[in-house]
MIGUDREN-95533 format. One line per field, with one value per residue: x, y, z of N, C-alpha, C in turn; residue in three letters. Coordinates in steps of 0.02 Angstrom, whole numbers, plus 32768, in hexadecimal, padded with zeros to 4 digits. Layout:
% residues N
n_X = (X	...)
n_Y = (Y	...)
n_Z = (Z	...)
ca_X = (X	...)
ca_Y = (Y	...)
ca_Z = (Z	...)
c_X = (X	...)
c_Y = (Y	...)
c_Z = (Z	...)
residuo = (Ala	...)
% end
This chain:
% residues 294
n_X = (5E90	5E52	5E27	5DBF	5D7E	5D5D	5CAC	5CB7	5C64	5C39	5C9F	5D15	5D91	5E06	5E00	5E19	5EAA	5EEB	5ED1	5F2F	5FAF	5FAE	5FB3	6026	608B	6088	60B1	6126	616A	61BA	6173	61A8	61D0	614B	6130	6183	6154	60D6	60EA	60E6	60FE	6157	6128	60A4	6061	606B	6010	5FA4	5FA5	5F73	5EF8	5EC9	5E7D	5E51	5E77	5E0F	5E4D	5EE0	5ED2	5EAE	5F2C	5F74	5F45	5F78	5FF3	6015	5FE6	5F5F	5EA8	5E2A	5DC1	5DE3	5E25	5DD7	5D82	5D25	5CA6	5D10	5DA5	5E3D	5EDC	5F6B	5FF6	6020	6073	6034	5FB0	5FBC	5FE9	5F58	5F07	5F46	5F28	5E88	5E91	5EAB	5E2D	5DC8	5D45	5D26	5D6F	5D6A	5DA2	5DE0	5E6D	5EEA	5F6E	5F42	5F34	5FAD	5FB6	5F9A	5FFF	609A	612E	61AA	617C	6181	620A	6213	61B4	61F8	6265	6211	61C9	6243	6275	6213	6219	6252	62A9	630D	6325	62DA	6270	61FB	61E4	622A	61E5	615C	616B	6194	6119	60BD	60EF	60DD	6066	603D	6073	602F	5FA3	5FB6	5FBF	5F3C	5EDA	5E64	5DB2	5DC1	5D7F	5DA5	5DC4	5E0A	5E37	5E26	5E5A	5EA2	5F06	5F37	5F7F	5FD9	603A	605C	60B6	6104	615F	617D	61D3	61C9	61C1	622D	62A5	6326	6305	631E	631D	6283	624E	6275	6233	61AA	61A6	619C	6127	60CA	60EE	60A9	602F	6014	6024	5FA6	5F3B	5F6D	5F32	5EA6	5E91	5E9F	5E53	5E43	5DF0	5DE0	5DFE	5DAF	5DC7	5D8C	5D96	5D70	5D44	5D21	5D01	5D4C	5D5A	5DB7	5DFC	5E57	5E07	5DAD	5D4A	5D36	5CFA	5CB8	5CCA	5C31	5C57	5C65	5CDF	5D11	5D92	5DE8	5E6F	5EE6	5F5D	5FD3	6005	604D	6077	60DD	60DD	6091	60A0	60BD	6060	5FAC	5F12	5ED6	5E40	5DE0	5D3A	5CC4	5C31	5B98	5B67	5BB7	5C02	5B85	5B6D	5BF3	5BF0	5B8E	5BC1	5C2A	5BF4	5BB7	5C07	5C54	5BF6	5BE9	5C68	5CDA	5D1A	5D6F	5D8C	5D72	5DA1	5E24	5E42	5E2C	5E80	5EEB	5EED	5EEA	5F7E	5FB6	5FBC	5FE7)
n_Y = (DCA2	DBF7	DBE8	DBA8	DB35	DA91	DA5D	DA2C	D9D3	D97D	D934	D8BA	D8CE	D872	D818	D832	D875	D7F6	D7C5	D821	D7EB	D772	D784	D7DC	D790	D72C	D77A	D77D	D7CF	D85B	D8A8	D92D	D958	D94B	D9B4	DA22	DA3E	DA66	DAE0	DADB	DAA6	DA18	D9DE	DA16	D9AE	D947	D94B	D966	D8EE	D8A9	D8D5	D952	D9F4	DA12	DA85	DA97	DAAD	DAB0	DA14	D9FB	DA1E	D9B7	D943	D95D	D951	D8DB	D886	D85D	D880	D8FA	D8BE	D848	D850	D892	D82C	D806	D7A5	D737	D70C	D6EB	D6A2	D69D	D65F	D5E1	D60B	D675	D638	D5CE	D615	D662	D5E9	D5C0	D63F	D629	D5B9	D5DC	D607	D5B4	D54C	D4C0	D470	D436	D3B4	D38B	D34E	D339	D2B9	D29B	D2FF	D38D	D38F	D31A	D2CF	D285	D2B0	D2A5	D2B0	D348	D34D	D2FB	D337	D39F	D37D	D35B	D3B0	D402	D3AE	D393	D414	D487	D4E9	D4C0	D522	D57C	D5F9	D5EA	D566	D567	D5BD	D587	D51F	D53A	D592	D513	D4C0	D526	D51D	D4B2	D499	D4F6	D4C6	D44F	D49D	D4C0	D46D	D47B	D429	D3A7	D374	D2F5	D2D2	D239	D1FC	D158	D135	D1A1	D16C	D106	D12A	D16C	D118	D0C2	D126	D155	D1CB	D243	D2C0	D2BE	D22B	D1F9	D1B5	D153	D0AC	D081	D0E1	D116	D0A6	D0A6	D118	D102	D0A5	D100	D157	D0D8	D0E5	D160	D14A	D0CC	D11B	D16B	D0ED	D0E0	D14E	D11F	D0CA	D0FF	D15E	D1E9	D273	D2F7	D2E1	D2A9	D231	D206	D175	D175	D111	D117	D19D	D222	D2E7	D35C	D3B5	D3EF	D41F	D48B	D4AA	D524	D539	D5BC	D63C	D6AF	D6BA	D647	D5F2	D5AC	D55C	D538	D4DD	D4CC	D49F	D421	D3A3	D33F	D298	D2CA	D352	D404	D4B9	D51B	D527	D565	D5A9	D5D5	D5DE	D643	D648	D698	D68A	D665	D5F7	D5A8	D585	D532	D4C3	D485	D464	D409	D3AD	D367	D338	D2C5	D28D	D256	D20A	D1A4	D185	D115	D0D1	D0ED	D05E	D004	D073	D04B	CFC1	CFC6	D00F	CFC8	CF4D	CF92	CFAB	CF26	CEFE	CF7A)
n_Z = (DE4C	DE6C	DF08	DF4E	DFD2	DFEC	E014	E0C8	E104	E0B0	E06C	E089	E0D8	E102	E0C4	E043	E04F	E07D	DFF2	DFA5	DFEC	DFBB	DF31	DF0E	DF4E	DF00	DE76	DE9A	DECF	DF48	DFE2	DFE6	DF70	DF34	DF87	DF5B	DED4	DEF9	DF2A	DFB7	E05E	E0A4	E112	E103	E087	E0DC	E12F	E0EE	E0BC	E132	E141	E155	E111	E07F	E000	DF5F	DEEA	DF12	DF1D	DE84	DE50	DE82	DE52	DDB7	DDEF	DE28	DDBE	DDC2	DDC1	DDE6	DE09	DE34	DEA8	DF01	DF0C	DED2	DE6D	DE31	DE65	DE22	DDEB	DDB9	DDDC	DE3D	DEB4	DEF9	DEFF	DF3B	DFC0	DFCD	DFEC	E073	E0B6	E0A3	E0F0	E17B	E1CF	E1B8	E1C0	E19A	E12C	E090	E01E	DF6A	DF2E	DEBA	DEBC	DF37	DFD2	E006	E087	E0D7	E0A6	E0D9	E140	E0F1	E073	E043	E013	DFA7	DF5F	DF2F	DEF1	DE8C	DE49	DE34	DDB7	DD73	DD2F	DC9E	DCD9	DD5F	DDCC	DDCF	DE2F	DE62	DE86	DF0B	DF36	DF3E	DF90	DFFB	E029	E031	E094	E106	E109	E11D	E1A0	E1EA	E1C4	E225	E299	E2B9	E293	E245	E224	E191	E0EF	E096	DFFA	DF8F	DEF6	DEC1	DE41	DE25	DE84	DE76	DDDD	DE19	DE70	DE13	DDB3	DE17	DE99	DE30	DDB4	DD28	DCBC	DC65	DCC8	DD07	DD13	DD9F	DDF9	DDD4	DE19	DE97	DEB0	DEA7	DEF6	DF76	DF64	DF83	DFFE	E017	E007	E062	E0D8	E0D1	E0D2	E162	E1A2	E18A	E1CF	E247	E25D	E270	E2D1	E28D	E21E	E17E	E119	E066	DFF9	DF57	DED9	DE3C	DDBE	DDD0	DDF4	DD7E	DD90	DE15	DECD	DF4F	DFF0	E02B	E0D7	E140	E1B3	E18B	E107	E096	E01E	DF6F	DF2B	DEA5	DE51	DDC0	DDE2	DE00	DE95	DEA1	DE4B	DDB4	DDBC	DDA9	DDAA	DD58	DCEB	DCDE	DD12	DDAE	DE26	DE95	DEEB	DF36	DF1D	DF38	DEE6	DEBB	DF38	DF5A	DEFD	DEF2	DF70	DF7D	DF11	DF58	DFC3	DF7A	DF50	DFBC	DFEE	DF9C	DFB3	DFF4	E09B	E131	E18B	E100	E0AA	E0A0	E0AD	E026	DFE3	DFF8	DFC0	DF37	DF45	DF3F	DEBA	DE65)
ca_X = (5EA1	5E29	5E3D	5D7C	5D90	5D1A	5C82	5CD0	5C32	5C22	5CCE	5D42	5DDA	5E33	5DFB	5E3B	5EEF	5EF9	5EE4	5F4F	5FE8	5FBC	5FD0	605C	60C0	6084	60DC	617C	6165	61B4	6157	61D6	61C3	610D	612F	618E	6116	609E	610C	60CE	612D	6147	60F5	6054	605C	6056	5FCF	5F64	5F8A	5F50	5EA9	5EB6	5E40	5E86	5E54	5DF8	5E71	5F11	5EC2	5EBA	5F78	5F91	5F1F	5FB9	603F	6002	5FCE	5EFF	5E5E	5E1E	5D93	5E0B	5E4B	5DAA	5D59	5CD9	5CB3	5D50	5E00	5E64	5F1A	5F95	6027	602B	6079	5FEE	5F77	5FD4	5FD0	5F0F	5EFC	5F58	5EE8	5E4F	5E70	5E9B	5DEC	5DAB	5D23	5D2A	5D7C	5D4B	5DC7	5E08	5EBE	5F00	5F4F	5F3F	5F47	6000	5F99	5F8B	6059	60D7	6156	61C3	6154	6194	6244	620B	6192	621A	6289	61EB	61D5	628A	6262	61E8	6217	6289	62D7	6302	6334	627D	6272	61AE	61E5	623A	61A1	611B	617A	6186	60DB	60A7	60FD	60C6	601C	6035	6085	5FE8	5F74	5FAF	5FB2	5EF8	5EA8	5E0F	5DA4	5DC0	5D5E	5DE4	5DA0	5E2C	5E07	5E4E	5E8A	5EDE	5F3B	5F68	5FA7	600A	6062	608A	60E6	611F	6162	61AB	61C1	61CF	61B4	6260	62C9	6324	62DE	6324	62F5	623E	623A	6277	6205	616E	61AA	6185	60E8	60BB	60EE	607F	5FE1	600D	6009	5F52	5F22	5F6C	5F09	5E72	5E84	5EA4	5DFD	5E4F	5DBF	5DDB	5DF8	5D90	5DDC	5D5F	5DAD	5D33	5D45	5D0B	5D23	5D69	5D42	5DEF	5E21	5E49	5DD9	5DBC	5D1A	5D52	5CB6	5CE1	5C86	5C3B	5C4A	5C77	5D00	5D30	5DC7	5DF1	5EA1	5F07	5FAC	5FE4	605D	6053	60AC	60DB	60A7	6083	60A0	60C5	6030	5F6A	5F01	5EAF	5E10	5DD0	5D1E	5C91	5BFE	5B69	5B43	5BFA	5C04	5B5B	5B82	5C22	5BF9	5B6C	5BE9	5C55	5BCD	5B88	5C46	5C41	5BBE	5BFE	5CAB	5D03	5D2E	5D77	5DC4	5D5F	5DCA	5E71	5E50	5E33	5ED1	5F26	5ED2	5F16	5FBC	5FCE	5FAD	5FFE)
ca_Y = (DC45	DBE7	DBCC	DB7A	DAF1	DA6E	DA65	DA05	D9BB	D956	D911	D888	D8E3	D855	D7F2	D85F	D875	D7AF	D7B4	D844	D7DC	D758	D7A1	D7EE	D74D	D707	D7A6	D781	D833	D87D	D8EA	D966	D958	D976	D9F3	DA5E	DA46	DA8C	DB1E	DAE4	DA8C	D9CF	D9E0	DA24	D97C	D912	D970	D96D	D89A	D8A7	D8E2	D988	DA00	DA2A	DAB9	DA7A	DAE6	DA64	D9DC	DA04	DA14	D96D	D921	D953	D939	D888	D866	D843	D8AE	D922	D8A3	D7FE	D866	D8A1	D7DC	D809	D771	D6F1	D73C	D6CC	D696	D658	D654	D5B8	D61C	D69D	D609	D5A9	D64F	D662	D5AB	D5D6	D668	D61B	D581	D5E9	D612	D58E	D51C	D48A	D452	D3F3	D3CB	D358	D34E	D2F9	D26F	D2AD	D344	D391	D391	D2D1	D2B5	D27E	D2DB	D290	D2C4	D370	D347	D2D4	D363	D3DB	D35B	D34B	D408	D40D	D377	D3AC	D463	D48D	D512	D4BB	D551	D590	D60A	D5CD	D528	D566	D5E6	D551	D4ED	D55A	D588	D4DC	D4A0	D55A	D524	D462	D4B2	D516	D49A	D42F	D4B9	D4BF	D437	D486	D3E3	D3B0	D32C	D2EB	D28F	D224	D1D4	D11B	D134	D1BA	D15E	D0BE	D143	D18A	D0DE	D0BC	D14C	D159	D215	D247	D2FD	D2A6	D200	D1D2	D1B2	D120	D085	D076	D10E	D0F0	D064	D0CA	D158	D0D9	D08F	D14F	D151	D0BE	D0F9	D190	D10B	D0B2	D152	D15F	D0CE	D0E6	D171	D11A	D09D	D121	D190	D239	D28C	D331	D2D3	D274	D20E	D1C7	D15D	D174	D0E9	D138	D1DA	D28C	D31C	D35B	D3EE	D3FD	D457	D490	D4CC	D550	D550	D5F1	D669	D6DF	D68D	D5FF	D601	D577	D54B	D508	D4EA	D49F	D488	D3DD	D3A6	D2F0	D28A	D302	D38F	D42F	D4DE	D540	D539	D55C	D5C8	D5BB	D600	D63D	D675	D690	D683	D636	D5CD	D586	D553	D501	D498	D463	D42F	D3D3	D383	D34C	D30D	D28D	D24F	D243	D1E6	D15D	D151	D0D5	D0F9	D0CE	D007	CFED	D076	D03D	CF90	CFCE	D01F	CF93	CF31	CFAC	CFB0	CEE3	CF06	CF96)
ca_Z = (DE50	DE84	DF4B	DF75	DFF7	DFE3	E064	E0F9	E11B	E05F	E06D	E0A8	E0C8	E125	E084	E01C	E069	E06D	DFB6	DF94	DFFA	DF7B	DEDD	DF24	DF46	DEAB	DE4A	DEB1	DEEB	DF93	E008	DFDF	DF2E	DF31	DFAC	DF31	DEA5	DF18	DF59	E005	E097	E0A7	E13A	E0E7	E071	E104	E15E	E0B4	E0C4	E16C	E142	E169	E0F0	E04C	DFD7	DF22	DEC3	DF1D	DEFA	DE35	DE3F	DEA6	DE16	DDA4	DE01	DE29	DD7F	DDA4	DDB1	DE37	DE37	DE63	DEEB	DF34	DF15	DEA5	DE43	DE2D	DE5D	DDE3	DE0F	DD89	DE0A	DE7B	DEFB	DF01	DF09	DF88	DFED	DFE2	E00A	E0AA	E0E0	E0B1	E125	E1C7	E1E8	E18D	E20B	E184	E0E2	E055	DFDE	DF4D	DF12	DE8E	DEB8	DF82	DFDC	E01B	E0D0	E0C9	E098	E106	E140	E0B4	E023	E02B	DFF8	DF61	DF23	DF1F	DECC	DE4D	DE22	DDF1	DD73	DD35	DD0F	DC90	DD0F	DDA4	DDF2	DDD2	DE7B	DE72	DEB3	DF52	DF66	DF5C	DFD6	E038	E034	E046	E0DD	E123	E10A	E14A	E1EB	E207	E1DD	E263	E2DE	E2BB	E26D	E245	E1FF	E149	E0DC	E05F	DFD5	DF68	DEAE	DEC2	DDFC	DE29	DEBA	DE44	DDC2	DE54	DE85	DDDB	DDA5	DE54	DE8A	DDF5	DD9A	DCDD	DCB1	DC4E	DCF3	DD0C	DD3F	DDE0	DE23	DDB6	DE4A	DECA	DEAC	DEA1	DF51	DF9E	DF57	DF9F	E03A	E04A	E01C	E09D	E10D	E0BB	E0FF	E1A6	E1B2	E16B	E1FB	E292	E25B	E2A8	E2E2	E276	E1D2	E159	E0C5	E040	DFAB	DF20	DE97	DE1D	DDA8	DDF2	DDD7	DD45	DDBE	DE77	DEE6	DF8C	DFF3	E085	E100	E169	E1D9	E16C	E0C6	E06F	DFE5	DF3F	DF05	DE5D	DE26	DD9B	DDFB	DE20	DEC0	DEA0	DE12	DD77	DDF2	DD84	DDBE	DD30	DCB9	DCFA	DD51	DDFD	DE32	DECD	DEF9	DF68	DEFF	DF60	DEC0	DEA6	DF71	DF59	DEC1	DEF7	DFAF	DF67	DF03	DF89	DFE2	DF53	DF46	E002	DFEF	DF8C	DFCC	E018	E0D5	E176	E177	E0CB	E07A	E0BD	E08C	DFD4	DFC3	E024	DF8B	DF0E	DF3F	DF2D	DE6E	DE55)
c_X = (5E67	5E45	5DFF	5DAB	5D4F	5CFC	5C92	5C9D	5C1F	5C5E	5CF3	5D84	5E02	5E38	5E2B	5E7E	5EF1	5F01	5F19	5FA3	5FF7	5FCF	601E	6095	60C0	60B0	6126	6192	6185	6190	6168	61BB	6179	60F8	6146	616A	60E7	609F	60E3	6116	6130	6125	60A5	6035	604C	600A	5F98	5F69	5F64	5F12	5E96	5E95	5E70	5E59	5E47	5E4B	5EC9	5F04	5EC0	5EEF	5F92	5F76	5F63	5FE5	6048	5FF8	5F85	5EE7	5E5D	5DE4	5DAA	5E15	5E14	5D7C	5D1E	5CFD	5CE9	5D83	5E15	5EB1	5F39	5FCE	6018	6030	604E	5FAD	5F79	5FBD	5F85	5EFF	5EFE	5F30	5E97	5E47	5E8E	5E6F	5DC1	5D89	5D07	5D50	5D6C	5D64	5DD1	5E3E	5EBA	5F57	5F2A	5F48	5F88	5FE4	5FA9	5FDF	6072	610D	6189	61BC	6176	61D0	6243	61E2	61B1	6246	6268	61D4	620D	628A	623A	61F2	6264	62CE	62D3	6312	62F4	6282	6230	61B7	61FF	6212	617B	6143	616D	6150	60B2	60AE	60DE	6071	6015	603B	6042	5FAD	5F69	5FAD	5F63	5ED4	5E78	5DFE	5D9D	5DA7	5D93	5DD4	5DEE	5E0D	5E3B	5E5D	5EBB	5F23	5F67	5FA3	5FF4	603D	6083	60C0	6122	6128	6197	61A0	61BE	61D4	61FE	629E	62C7	630F	62DE	6314	62C1	6223	6241	6252	61BC	6167	6186	6152	60C7	60A8	60B4	6035	5FE0	5FFC	5FCC	5F46	5F2B	5F3B	5EBF	5E56	5E70	5E67	5E0A	5E04	5DA8	5DF7	5DD7	5DA3	5D9E	5D91	5D6D	5D52	5D19	5D13	5D1F	5D62	5DA4	5E2A	5E25	5E21	5DD7	5D88	5D35	5D12	5CE4	5CA7	5C6B	5C37	5C78	5CAA	5CFD	5D56	5DED	5E3D	5EB8	5F43	5FAD	601F	604B	607E	60B1	60BE	60B2	607E	60B2	6082	5FDC	5F4A	5EB8	5E79	5DEE	5D8E	5CE2	5C52	5BD6	5B57	5B78	5C00	5BC5	5B6B	5BBD	5C27	5BBD	5B9A	5C26	5C27	5BA7	5BC1	5C49	5C26	5BBD	5C41	5CB7	5D11	5D4F	5DAE	5DA8	5D87	5DFC	5E6B	5E52	5E6A	5EF5	5F30	5EFC	5F65	5FD2	5FD4	5FC7	6043)
c_Y = (DC4B	DBCB	DBB0	DB43	DAC5	DA5B	DA28	D9CA	D974	D92C	D8F6	D8AF	D8BC	D818	D81E	D874	D826	D7A5	D7DF	D817	D7A6	D755	D7B2	D7CE	D728	D72B	D7A8	D7BC	D83E	D8AC	D934	D982	D979	D9AB	DA2F	DA5F	DA6E	DACB	DB15	DAAD	DA36	D9D0	D9E8	D9D8	D945	D917	D95B	D90B	D881	D8A6	D917	D9AC	DA1F	DA46	DA8E	DA7A	DA90	DA30	D9BF	D9EE	D9D6	D94D	D914	D955	D8F7	D860	D833	D87D	D8B7	D8D1	D850	D823	D875	D851	D7DE	D7D0	D74D	D716	D6D0	D6D7	D674	D643	D628	D5D9	D643	D67D	D5EE	D5CA	D64C	D63E	D5BA	D606	D665	D5E0	D594	D5FC	D5E8	D549	D4CF	D492	D42D	D3EE	D37C	D37D	D31F	D2F9	D284	D2E4	D346	D384	D337	D2B4	D2B1	D2A4	D2ED	D2AB	D307	D382	D340	D301	D39C	D3C1	D353	D382	D40E	D3D2	D37C	D3FE	D46C	D4B4	D4F9	D4E9	D57F	D5CF	D600	D5A4	D532	D58C	D5C2	D516	D4FB	D564	D547	D4C4	D4E5	D54C	D4EA	D46F	D4CC	D506	D46B	D440	D4AC	D494	D446	D432	D3E3	D359	D322	D2B8	D28D	D1F2	D18C	D115	D14F	D19A	D130	D0EC	D153	D15E	D0D5	D0D9	D150	D1AF	D23C	D28F	D2D5	D250	D1D2	D1D6	D167	D0F2	D077	D0AA	D123	D0C8	D079	D0F8	D134	D0B8	D0C1	D162	D125	D0C0	D117	D16B	D0F3	D0E1	D15A	D13B	D0CD	D10C	D164	D0F8	D0D5	D147	D1C1	D244	D2D0	D330	D296	D274	D1F0	D1C6	D157	D13F	D0F3	D17A	D211	D2C3	D329	D37A	D3E0	D42E	D44B	D4BE	D4E8	D56A	D587	D62A	D69F	D6CB	D666	D60F	D5B3	D58C	D518	D518	D4C7	D473	D44E	D3D8	D367	D2E4	D2A9	D334	D3C6	D47E	D519	D556	D53F	D593	D5AF	D5E8	D5FE	D656	D660	D68B	D63B	D5FD	D589	D55A	D521	D4C9	D473	D43E	D406	D394	D361	D326	D2D2	D275	D240	D20C	D19E	D143	D136	D0F9	D0E0	D075	CFF0	D01D	D071	CFDE	CF99	CFF3	CFFB	CF75	CF56	CFAF	CF54	CEDA	CF36	CF9C)
c_Z = (DE81	DED4	DF75	DF93	DFF8	E00F	E0A0	E0F5	E0D5	E05D	E0A2	E0AB	E0DF	E0EE	E03F	E02F	E063	E016	DF92	DFAB	DFB5	DF5B	DEEC	DF0E	DF14	DE81	DE5D	DEC5	DF35	DFA0	DFEB	DF9E	DF16	DF5E	DF7B	DEEF	DEA9	DF24	DF95	E028	E092	E0DA	E127	E0D2	E0A1	E120	E12C	E0B5	E0F8	E183	E157	E121	E0D1	E007	DF7C	DEE0	DECD	DEF4	DEBA	DE2E	DE61	DE6A	DDE4	DD9F	DDFB	DDE5	DD7B	DDA6	DDFF	DE49	DE53	DEAC	DF24	DF39	DF01	DE73	DE56	DE40	DE3B	DDED	DDCF	DD9F	DE35	DEB2	DF07	DF11	DF40	DFCE	DFF8	DFF1	E064	E0D7	E0CD	E0E7	E165	E1E4	E1CA	E1E3	E1FD	E143	E0D5	E023	DFB0	DF1A	DEDE	DE83	DEFC	DF9C	E00A	E06A	E0E4	E0CE	E0D2	E110	E108	E066	E014	E002	DF9E	DF3E	DF03	DEF2	DE83	DE37	DE12	DDC4	DD4A	DD1F	DCF4	DCA8	DD4D	DDD1	DDE0	DE1B	DE99	DEA2	DF04	DF71	DF7C	DF8A	E00E	E054	E04C	E08D	E104	E139	E135	E190	E208	E203	E20E	E294	E2E5	E2B4	E24D	E214	E1BD	E135	E091	E02B	DF92	DF47	DEBD	DE82	DDFB	DE59	DE94	DE0E	DDED	DE65	DE44	DDB2	DDDA	DE4F	DE61	DDBB	DD44	DCED	DC8E	DC81	DD02	DD35	DD8D	DE11	DE07	DE10	DE88	DEF6	DEBA	DEF5	DF86	DF9D	DF72	DFDD	E04E	E034	E040	E0E0	E10F	E0DD	E14F	E1CA	E1BB	E1AF	E24C	E28E	E285	E290	E294	E227	E1B1	E110	E0A9	E001	DF75	DEDE	DE56	DDF7	DDD8	DDD3	DDA8	DD74	DE00	DE8C	DF28	DFA2	E02A	E09A	E132	E183	E1AC	E12B	E0B7	E031	DFBF	DF36	DED4	DE3A	DDFA	DDA9	DE1C	DE61	DEC7	DE67	DDC1	DD87	DDAC	DDBA	DDA8	DCF0	DCD4	DD16	DD88	DE0A	DE7A	DEC9	DF34	DF60	DF18	DF32	DEB9	DEEA	DF6E	DF43	DED3	DF34	DF94	DF35	DF24	DFC6	DFD1	DF57	DF84	E00A	DFEA	DF7E	DFED	E070	E106	E15F	E113	E091	E074	E09F	E039	DFB5	DFDA	DFDF	DF41	DEF2	DF3A	DEEC	DE3E	DE35)
residuo = (Met	Asp	Thr	Ala	Val	Ile	Pro	His	Gln	Ser	Val	Asp	Phe	Gln	Ala	Ile	Gly	Glu	Arg	Leu	Arg	Ala	Tyr	Arg	Leu	Gly	Ala	Ser	Leu	Arg	Ala	Glu	Thr	Val	Ala	Asp	Gln	Leu	Gly	Val	Ser	Arg	Ala	Ala	Val	Tyr	Arg	Met	Glu	Lys	Gly	His	Ile	Val	Lys	Ile	Glu	Thr	Leu	Glu	Arg	Leu	Gly	Val	Ile	Leu	Asn	Thr	Ser	Leu	Ala	Ser	Leu	Leu	Gly	Val	Gly	Ala	Glu	Tyr	Tyr	Thr	Ser	Pro	Val	Ala	Tyr	Ile	Glu	Arg	Met	Arg	Gln	Leu	Glu	Thr	Asp	Ala	Thr	Arg	Ile	Met	Ala	His	Phe	Glu	Pro	Ile	Ser	Phe	Leu	Leu	Thr	Ser	Asp	Asp	Tyr	Ala	Ala	His	Leu	Glu	Gln	Met	Leu	Arg	Glu	Ala	Asn	Pro	Asp	Gln	Asp	Asp	Pro	Arg	Ile	Ala	Ala	Val	Met	Lys	Leu	Leu	Asn	Asp	Arg	Lys	Arg	Ala	Phe	Ser	Arg	Arg	Arg	Pro	Pro	Ile	Ile	Ser	Leu	Ile	Gly	Leu	Arg	Glu	Ile	Glu	Arg	Phe	Val	His	Phe	Gly	Leu	Val	Gly	Arg	Ile	Asp	Leu	Pro	Pro	Ser	Val	Arg	Met	Glu	Arg	Ser	Leu	Ala	Ala	Arg	Arg	Glu	Val	Glu	Arg	Ile	Ile	Ala	Leu	Leu	Gln	Glu	His	Pro	Met	Asp	Met	Gln	Ile	Gly	Ile	Val	Asp	Gly	Ser	Met	Pro	Asn	Ala	Thr	Phe	Gln	Val	Phe	Glu	Arg	Pro	Gly	Ala	Ser	Phe	Val	Ala	Val	Ser	Pro	Phe	Arg	Phe	Gly	Glu	Leu	Pro	Asn	Ile	Thr	Thr	Gly	Ile	Ala	Gln	Val	Thr	Ala	Ala	Pro	Gln	Ala	Val	Glu	Leu	Tyr	Thr	Lys	Met	Val	Glu	Asp	Leu	Trp	His	Arg	Ser	Tyr	Lys	Gly	Gln	Lys	Ala	Ala	Asp	Leu	Leu	Gly	Ser	Met	Leu	Lys	Val	Val)
% end
């Protein structure tokens, strides 16, 4: 059996451990289950996830257990995530040491939402899913709330781009998981969406130093994305998963990469969108005018 160890100087074992944890959570596997299949202790699995040196043969076996590739575990090329749980955990990890985050979510970032939004989102996810007891829903909500609390403690600088057309649709449909709801419910959910937009208006007027918000009156990318600037390496994450009206956590493949060209291209796109976006009071006025006609 090949027991070779990957040369330590050429590999970021901390990053490998983070990816291992993300893929394990995405596969809904307990550390004990992975340990049993590997023939090691639960403590050994936790040590791997914390960045201890791992043998190449062990990583190959982990790839089979976690239904991913050795290349993805090593961070060679792109990391692929079919599970929103795995993807959100990876986002939380990348945000931990980020010195700046640039993001576009459709319609808005969960990090910008009110404390009431989590309950609405869970309701929307259950409405949108044929299996309302799908365990992914609870797992997604836990990770999103953990991520939001961690962000609130650290508050790394963030540039958040919001598309005006997406916000209009958000208010029009309301906080719904499907559109065949009674008119009275639709009206209540639309009012809840309006309150979220009013919160964005308040943030634009407050001008918090660590949060820059730009409203783009024009075309936006179809997929959500984030650029994480971190010491040593920056990452781009692109996702099909939605946490707004008519949410989606069941279909799609998210990608994470540290490829320099991808980071450069996405950073340039953010800079271009930011340059032509409305900011501060002008952005607040734009959203206020939109609320009057929707």
